[in-house]
N, CA, C and O atoms as a DFTB+ gen file, in Angstrom:
344 C
 N C O
     1  1       6.839     -26.040      44.901
     2  2       5.998     -27.143      44.952
     3  2       6.787     -28.380      44.561
     4  3       7.517     -28.326      43.572
     5  1       6.684     -29.479      45.269
     6  2       7.473     -30.750      44.955
     7  2       6.805     -31.444      43.746
     8  3       5.699     -31.098      43.330
     9  1       7.545     -32.453      43.197
    10  2       7.083     -33.233      42.027
    11  2       5.809     -33.950      42.402
    12  3       4.854     -33.960      41.626
    13  1       5.776     -34.544      43.561
    14  2       4.595     -35.350      43.979
    15  2       3.311     -34.499      44.098
    16  3       2.212     -34.952      43.778
    17  1       3.479     -33.343      44.533
    18  2       2.252     -32.465      44.694
    19  2       1.740     -31.969      43.371
    20  3       0.550     -31.680      43.243
    21  1       2.598     -31.860      42.380
    22  2       2.168     -31.279      41.114
    23  2       1.163     -32.222      40.411
    24  3       0.243     -31.752      39.740
    25  1       1.341     -33.558      40.568
    26  2       0.536     -34.525      39.853
    27  2      -0.645     -35.038      40.655
    28  3      -1.327     -35.945      40.177
    29  1      -0.923     -34.539      41.799
    30  2      -2.025     -35.004      42.609
    31  2      -3.324     -34.254      42.173
    32  3      -3.373     -33.024      42.166
    33  1      -4.347     -35.029      41.820
    34  2      -5.609     -34.307      41.477
    35  2      -6.200     -33.552      42.664
    36  3      -5.947     -33.898      43.818
    37  1      -6.994     -32.514      42.370
    38  2      -7.641     -31.719      43.379
    39  2      -8.724     -32.483      44.066
    40  3      -8.827     -32.374      45.288
    41  1      -9.502     -33.211      43.423
    42  2     -10.550     -34.011      44.040
    43  2     -10.287     -35.416      43.698
    44  3     -10.270     -35.743      42.512
    45  1     -10.069     -36.313      44.671
    46  2      -9.639     -37.675      44.417
    47  2     -10.580     -38.634      45.223
    48  3     -11.265     -38.222      46.160
    49  1     -10.574     -39.864      44.825
    50  2     -11.240     -40.898      45.573
    51  2     -10.359     -41.235      46.738
    52  3      -9.137     -41.287      46.595
    53  1     -10.950     -41.466      47.894
    54  2     -10.193     -41.994      49.037
    55  2      -9.687     -43.336      48.735
    56  3     -10.323     -44.078      47.986
    57  1      -8.564     -43.697      49.283
    58  2      -7.826     -44.963      49.153
    59  2      -8.433     -45.823      47.980
    60  3      -7.860     -45.827      46.891
    61  1      -9.510     -46.505      48.172
    62  2     -10.152     -47.269      47.184
    63  2     -11.618     -47.162      47.390
    64  3     -12.031     -46.562      48.383
    65  1     -12.458     -47.703      46.521
    66  2     -13.868     -47.800      46.769
    67  2     -14.015     -48.766      47.990
    68  3     -13.477     -49.873      47.977
    69  1     -14.725     -48.338      48.997
    70  2     -14.824     -49.207      50.210
    71  2     -16.140     -49.879      50.236
    72  3     -17.165     -49.319      49.847
    73  1     -16.101     -51.156      50.726
    74  2     -17.352     -51.880      50.858
    75  2     -17.653     -52.379      52.260
    76  3     -16.733     -52.797      52.962
    77  1     -18.815     -52.352      52.661
    78  2     -19.153     -52.821      54.033
    79  2     -18.858     -54.413      54.251
    80  3     -18.639     -55.135      53.277
    81  1     -18.865     -54.841      55.384
    82  2     -18.516     -56.149      55.673
    83  2     -19.531     -57.163      55.152
    84  3     -19.129     -58.229      54.685
    85  1     -20.864     -56.865      55.214
    86  2     -21.921     -57.859      54.900
    87  2     -22.355     -57.593      53.449
    88  3     -22.333     -56.454      52.982
    89  1     -22.761     -58.696      52.728
    90  2     -23.373     -58.547      51.380
    91  2     -24.798     -58.100      51.548
    92  3     -25.472     -58.461      52.513
    93  1     -25.250     -57.312      50.602
    94  2     -26.609     -56.853      50.655
    95  2     -27.262     -57.183      49.204
    96  3     -26.581     -57.229      48.180
    97  1     -28.592     -57.397      49.237
    98  2     -29.292     -57.741      48.004
    99  2     -29.169     -56.442      47.080
   100  3     -29.495     -55.322      47.474
   101  1     -28.679     -56.707      45.849
   102  2     -28.461     -55.583      45.001
   103  2     -29.126     -55.947      43.639
   104  3     -29.077     -57.084      43.169
   105  1     -29.754     -54.889      43.038
   106  2     -30.404     -55.123      41.754
   107  2     -29.275     -55.069      40.710
   108  3     -28.391     -54.212      40.718
   109  1     -29.391     -56.127      39.753
   110  2     -28.342     -56.185      38.750
   111  2     -28.966     -56.536      37.370
   112  3     -30.133     -56.920      37.308
   113  1     -28.236     -56.412      36.332
   114  2     -28.692     -56.951      34.999
   115  2     -27.733     -58.128      34.779
   116  3     -26.520     -58.044      34.969
   117  1     -28.403     -59.285      34.344
   118  2     -27.699     -60.593      34.112
   119  2     -27.935     -60.885      32.620
   120  3     -29.005     -60.626      32.068
   121  1     -26.942     -61.405      32.032
   122  2     -26.889     -61.838      30.654
   123  2     -27.788     -63.048      30.464
   124  3     -27.709     -63.992      31.250
   125  1     -28.664     -63.051      29.417
   126  2     -29.608     -64.169      29.244
   127  2     -28.964     -65.362      28.562
   128  3     -29.509     -66.465      28.600
   129  1     -27.821     -65.159      27.944
   130  2     -27.146     -66.310      27.244
   131  2     -26.572     -67.271      28.330
   132  3     -25.935     -66.834      29.288
   133  1     -26.824     -68.607      28.141
   134  2     -26.422     -69.599      29.082
   135  2     -24.922     -69.609      29.188
   136  3     -24.410     -69.762      30.297
   137  1     -24.173     -69.454      28.102
   138  2     -22.766     -69.670      28.085
   139  2     -21.999     -68.393      28.613
   140  3     -20.799     -68.450      28.882
   141  1     -22.681     -67.338      28.737
   142  2     -22.073     -66.140      29.222
   143  2     -22.336     -65.834      30.702
   144  3     -23.457     -66.042      31.166
   145  1     -21.397     -65.375      31.417
   146  2     -21.498     -65.057      32.890
   147  2     -21.576     -63.557      33.119
   148  3     -21.321     -63.122      34.242
   149  1     -21.919     -62.716      32.105
   150  2     -21.872     -61.294      32.235
   151  2     -22.994     -60.800      33.149
   152  3     -24.075     -61.388      33.161
   153  1     -22.756     -59.724      33.919
   154  2     -23.655     -59.137      34.730
   155  2     -23.083     -57.728      35.137
   156  3     -21.883     -57.484      35.016
   157  1     -23.982     -56.812      35.623
   158  2     -23.585     -55.495      36.073
   159  2     -24.622     -54.969      36.962
   160  3     -25.792     -55.347      36.893
   161  1     -24.175     -54.051      37.842
   162  2     -25.116     -53.385      38.762
   163  2     -26.037     -52.468      37.998
   164  3     -25.604     -51.779      37.073
   165  1     -27.305     -52.448      38.371
   166  2     -28.259     -51.628      37.718
   167  2     -27.942     -50.114      37.802
   168  3     -28.148     -49.366      36.846
   169  1     -27.437     -49.695      38.976
   170  2     -27.182     -48.309      39.174
   171  2     -25.893     -47.873      38.372
   172  3     -25.569     -46.686      38.406
   173  1     -25.185     -48.734      37.689
   174  2     -24.073     -48.411      36.837
   175  2     -24.498     -48.462      35.369
   176  3     -23.663     -48.223      34.496
   177  1     -25.715     -48.754      35.072
   178  2     -26.157     -48.921      33.698
   179  2     -26.907     -47.536      33.226
   180  3     -27.687     -46.949      33.976
   181  1     -26.630     -47.137      32.076
   182  2     -27.363     -45.975      31.557
   183  2     -28.622     -46.308      30.774
   184  3     -29.499     -45.457      30.628
   185  1     -28.729     -47.562      30.257
   186  2     -29.792     -47.967      29.507
   187  2     -30.909     -48.644      30.373
   188  3     -30.633     -49.223      31.424
   189  1     -32.169     -48.547      29.887
   190  2     -33.199     -49.225      30.639
   191  2     -33.297     -50.732      30.425
   192  3     -33.779     -51.492      31.265
   193  1     -32.814     -51.108      29.260
   194  2     -32.709     -52.603      28.976
   195  2     -31.400     -52.771      28.214
   196  3     -31.436     -52.806      26.984
   197  1     -30.210     -52.879      28.893
   198  2     -28.993     -52.973      28.211
   199  2     -28.670     -54.350      27.507
   200  3     -29.309     -55.373      27.753
   201  1     -27.668     -54.288      26.648
   202  2     -27.099     -55.494      26.109
   203  2     -25.863     -55.895      26.877
   204  3     -25.169     -55.027      27.407
   205  1     -25.568     -57.143      26.957
   206  2     -24.381     -57.567      27.647
   207  2     -23.107     -57.001      27.015
   208  3     -22.936     -57.146      25.804
   209  1     -22.220     -56.375      27.755
   210  2     -21.015     -55.875      27.175
   211  2     -19.982     -56.948      26.671
   212  3     -19.054     -56.662      25.914
   213  1     -20.205     -58.100      27.118
   214  2     -19.265     -59.243      26.700
   215  2     -19.793     -59.945      25.382
   216  3     -18.982     -60.268      24.514
   217  1     -21.084     -60.172      25.235
   218  2     -21.562     -61.007      24.119
   219  2     -22.653     -60.306      23.344
   220  3     -23.105     -60.832      22.328
   221  1     -23.109     -59.108      23.793
   222  2     -24.071     -58.328      23.149
   223  2     -25.480     -58.846      23.179
   224  3     -26.347     -58.296      22.500
   225  1     -25.754     -59.927      23.972
   226  2     -27.069     -60.590      24.158
   227  2     -27.878     -59.603      25.150
   228  3     -27.314     -58.880      25.971
   229  1     -29.175     -59.664      24.976
   230  2     -30.026     -58.869      25.904
   231  2     -29.850     -59.360      27.340
   232  3     -29.614     -60.541      27.595
   233  1     -29.978     -58.367      28.309
   234  2     -29.845     -58.766      29.697
   235  2     -31.224     -58.688      30.340
   236  3     -32.115     -58.012      29.826
   237  1     -31.413     -59.430      31.548
   238  2     -32.633     -59.444      32.254
   239  2     -32.315     -59.000      33.654
   240  3     -31.179     -59.091      34.119
   241  1     -33.403     -58.490      34.353
   242  2     -33.259     -57.966      35.682
   243  2     -33.076     -59.161      36.691
   244  3     -33.673     -60.225      36.528
   245  1     -32.232     -58.933      37.727
   246  2     -32.140     -59.987      38.757
   247  2     -31.582     -59.295      39.980
   248  3     -31.448     -58.071      40.007
   249  1     -31.250     -60.097      41.015
   250  2     -30.827     -59.643      42.318
   251  2     -29.637     -60.526      42.679
   252  3     -29.673     -61.731      42.430
   253  1     -28.601     -59.960      43.253
   254  2     -27.381     -60.750      43.702
   255  2     -27.059     -60.261      45.119
   256  3     -27.293     -59.101      45.456
   257  1     -26.544     -61.126      45.903
   258  2     -26.001     -60.774      47.196
   259  2     -24.565     -60.339      47.032
   260  3     -23.679     -61.189      46.954
   261  1     -24.298     -59.037      46.976
   262  2     -22.928     -58.552      46.763
   263  2     -22.773     -57.253      47.666
   264  3     -23.740     -56.609      48.071
   265  1     -21.478     -56.950      47.927
   266  2     -21.267     -55.751      48.735
   267  2     -21.699     -54.484      48.076
   268  3     -21.522     -54.291      46.873
   269  1     -22.291     -53.586      48.906
   270  2     -22.731     -52.286      48.409
   271  2     -21.481     -51.403      48.338
   272  3     -20.675     -51.390      49.268
   273  1     -21.324     -50.670      47.242
   274  2     -20.132     -49.867      47.047
   275  2     -20.522     -48.423      47.484
   276  3     -21.644     -47.948      47.308
   277  1     -19.507     -47.791      48.058
   278  2     -19.645     -46.423      48.464
   279  2     -18.412     -45.638      47.987
   280  3     -17.293     -46.029      48.318
   281  1     -18.574     -44.534      47.213
   282  2     -17.509     -43.804      46.708
   283  2     -17.343     -42.468      47.664
   284  3     -18.275     -41.692      47.879
   285  1     -16.175     -42.336      48.139
   286  2     -15.968     -41.118      48.966
   287  2     -14.939     -40.269      48.283
   288  3     -13.894     -40.770      47.869
   289  1     -15.219     -38.964      48.152
   290  2     -14.340     -38.052      47.571
   291  2     -13.717     -37.168      48.680
   292  3     -14.359     -36.823      49.672
   293  1     -12.395     -36.813      48.449
   294  2     -11.664     -36.051      49.384
   295  2     -11.156     -34.816      48.649
   296  3     -10.598     -35.003      47.568
   297  1     -11.281     -33.624      49.096
   298  2     -10.721     -32.465      48.521
   299  2      -9.275     -32.130      49.042
   300  3      -9.011     -32.129      50.245
   301  1      -8.428     -31.867      48.137
   302  2      -7.070     -31.514      48.565
   303  2      -6.609     -30.203      48.084
   304  3      -6.776     -29.896      46.904
   305  1      -6.043     -29.411      48.917
   306  2      -5.281     -28.244      48.630
   307  2      -6.109     -27.133      48.108
   308  3      -5.527     -26.254      47.472
   309  1      -7.433     -27.048      48.295
   310  2      -8.205     -25.957      47.978
   311  2      -9.095     -25.426      49.084
   312  3      -9.754     -26.182      49.796
   313  1      -9.098     -24.140      49.208
   314  2      -9.946     -23.482      50.205
   315  2     -11.309     -23.193      49.516
   316  3     -11.356     -22.298      48.672
   317  1     -12.352     -23.861      49.815
   318  2     -13.627     -23.619      49.169
   319  2     -14.470     -22.601      49.847
   320  3     -15.661     -22.526      49.546
   321  1     -13.950     -21.811      50.740
   322  2     -14.645     -20.748      51.382
   323  2     -15.017     -19.638      50.374
   324  3     -14.195     -19.261      49.539
   325  1     -16.186     -19.148      50.450
   326  2     -16.660     -18.105      49.561
   327  2     -16.286     -16.728      50.119
   328  3     -16.349     -16.447      51.316
   329  1     -15.902     -15.914      49.174
   330  2     -15.649     -14.536      49.529
   331  2     -16.934     -13.681      49.517
   332  3     -17.751     -13.766      48.600
   333  1     -17.073     -12.877      50.543
   334  2     -18.308     -12.011      50.486
   335  2     -17.869     -10.665      49.949
   336  3     -16.904     -10.038      50.385
   337  1     -18.666     -10.277      48.960
   338  2     -18.460      -8.946      48.413
   339  2     -19.472      -7.973      48.978
   340  3     -20.635      -8.326      49.172
   341  1     -19.046      -6.762      49.242
   342  2     -19.795      -5.695      49.844
   343  2     -20.229      -4.708      48.706
   344  3     -20.889      -3.705      48.978
C-alpha cells in the first residue's frame, strides 16, 4: 500500500460541499444585536432558540436567499456486499 492510500479516509466528502447555481429561500437564525452580523442556517442548529456564537445575544428566526448546500459522501476501498450464511 502506498503512502497516499494509507491516509485516505474510508468515507469522504466529494471534492467540496456543492451548491446549485440559484439561491433559494433558506430558514436561518439571525442575531438580534444591531452591531452583530451573526447568522446561521436553522438546519445546522441543535437548539430551538440559540444564542449568537459571536456575541452570545439571543437569535431570531429569519429567511435569507442563499445557496442550498448538499453533502455527498463517497465510499472508497471497501466492498459493502453482505455475505450470505447458510
